[in-house]
N, C-alpha and C positions, 0 to 999 in steps of 0.2 A: 537454658541451653540444652538443646536436644542432642547435639553432637558437635564434636570439634576435634581437630588434629592439628598439631603444630609444635612449637617449642616455646620455652620461656625466654624472655629478654633478660640478660644478666642484670641490667639496671633495676628492673622490676623485682627480680629475685633479691637483690641486695637491699632494696627498700623494704620488702616484706620481712626479710630476716632481721633487719634493724628494728622494725616495729615490734616484732615478737620478742627480741632481746630486751628492748626498753620496757615493754609491757610486763615482762616476767618479773620485774622488780619494782614496778610502780603501780600501786593500786588505783591512784587517781587517773592515770592514763588508761588503765583497763576499763574504768567506769566511763571515761570519755569515749573510748572506742566502742562501747556497747550502746551509745546514744546515737540513733540514726540522724539526729538533728545537730550533731556536734560541730559541724562547720557552717551552720546557718548563721545569719547575722545575730548579734547579741540581742536578747529580748524576744526572739522568735520562738514561740513555744506552743505549737499546735497541740490539741488534745487528742489527736488521732493516734491510736496505738498501731505501730507498724509491725507487719509480719516479719519474722526472722527465722529462716530455715537453718537450724543448727543440728538437727538430727534427721534420720530417715523419716519421711512423712508421706502419707498417701495424699495426692492432690486430686480432688474430685473434679476440678475444672479441666484437667488434662487426662483424667482417668488413668493415672500412672503414679509411680513412686518417684519421689524427688530426694535429692541430697543437697547439702550446702554447696554453693559455687564459690570457688576461692576468691573471686574478685567482688563478690556481692557486698562485702563490708565497706569497700571503697566506693563502688558504683552507687550504692543506695544513698550514701551521704551526699554525693555529687548531685544526684537527681533531686534529693530533698532541698539542697541549697539552691538549685535552679528554680524550684517552685517558690522558695522563699524570696529570692531576688526578683522574680517576676510578679511579685505581689499575689502569689497563689493562683497563677494562670491555670494550673492543673486542677485547682479546686481546694477549698479549705479542708475537705475531708479526704484529700488525696492519700492513697496508700500505695506503696511500691515494695516489691521484693524480687529477688532473683534466686534461681535454683537450677540444678541440673536434673533433667528428666532422665530417669534410669530404666524405665520400662514398666510393664504391667506384670501382675501376678507375683509369684514367689521369686522368679528370676529378677524382676525389677526391684523387689524388696531387698534381696540379697545384694544386688549391685549398689543400691542406695546405702546399705550398711557398710559395704566395702569402701565406697567413696568417702563416707563420713569417717570411717576408721583411718583411712589413708591420710586425710586432711588433719585429723587429730594427731596422728603420729608425726606428721611433718611439723606441725606447730610445736609439739613437745620437743622434737629434735632441734628445732630452731631456738627454743628457750634454754636449752642446756649448752653451756660453752663448748664442751668437747664435740658433741654431735653437730652443733652449729658450725664449728670450724671445719669438720669433715664434709658437711654438706657443701659449704662454700668452696672448699679446696678440691674435692673429688667428684661430686655428684652434679651440682647445679652450675649453670654458666655464670661467669663473673661479669662485672660491669664492662660494657663494651662488646660483650659476646652475645650471640643470639642463635637462633635456629640455623642449621646448615642449609645451603641451597637446596639440597634434596628434601629436607623436611619442609622447607617453604613450598617447593613444587607439589608436595603431597598434602599440604595443609588445606583445611576447609573449615567451615562453620555452618551450623544449622540452628537458628534461633527461632523460638516461638514466643509470640507476645499475645497477651489477653488484656483487653481493656473493657471497662464497664462504665456507663454513665449513671448519673443519679436516677435517670428514668428507666434504668434496667436494660438499655440497649447494650449489645456486646459486639466487640470487634476482635477478630483473631487475625493475626498476621504471621506469615512465615518469611523469614529472611535467610537466604543461603548465599554462600560464596565459596570460591576456591582460592587457593594460594594465599 
């Protein structure tokens, strides 16, 4: 994700807060959430170690710093499940990850650290009952709520994709949109 603006859907926020709440007291659930193949069919066990951006990292492919993307934990599992259900149409050695591009140099590194810290603070706040309640009551939209019409009009996204074949061919794609 190179850039985006918009707002959260209240249903998505409620789902995220519930997962954080449940995971805060369930070690088995935390282990399952750490497995990128957790929603693949039973018995599907590729040997490919999947990348997982959890900290600020320099990404040589994009010559920029990256930070964790809030939806990558869900999206990665869905993509891996699609590969499994399609009998590995993406390849047996398929690797997938998502992150936020934060820029180059020290400015990009500091932005990656700020995004990572912000996400960590939100997860911690979601794990603690008093702050979880305050987030749900005063800060974040509730179920059935979403971005205002103004936020929707000003919304946009800028996504960058990189793919490589086994033969070393590379494909870069830019996808943008507004509203």
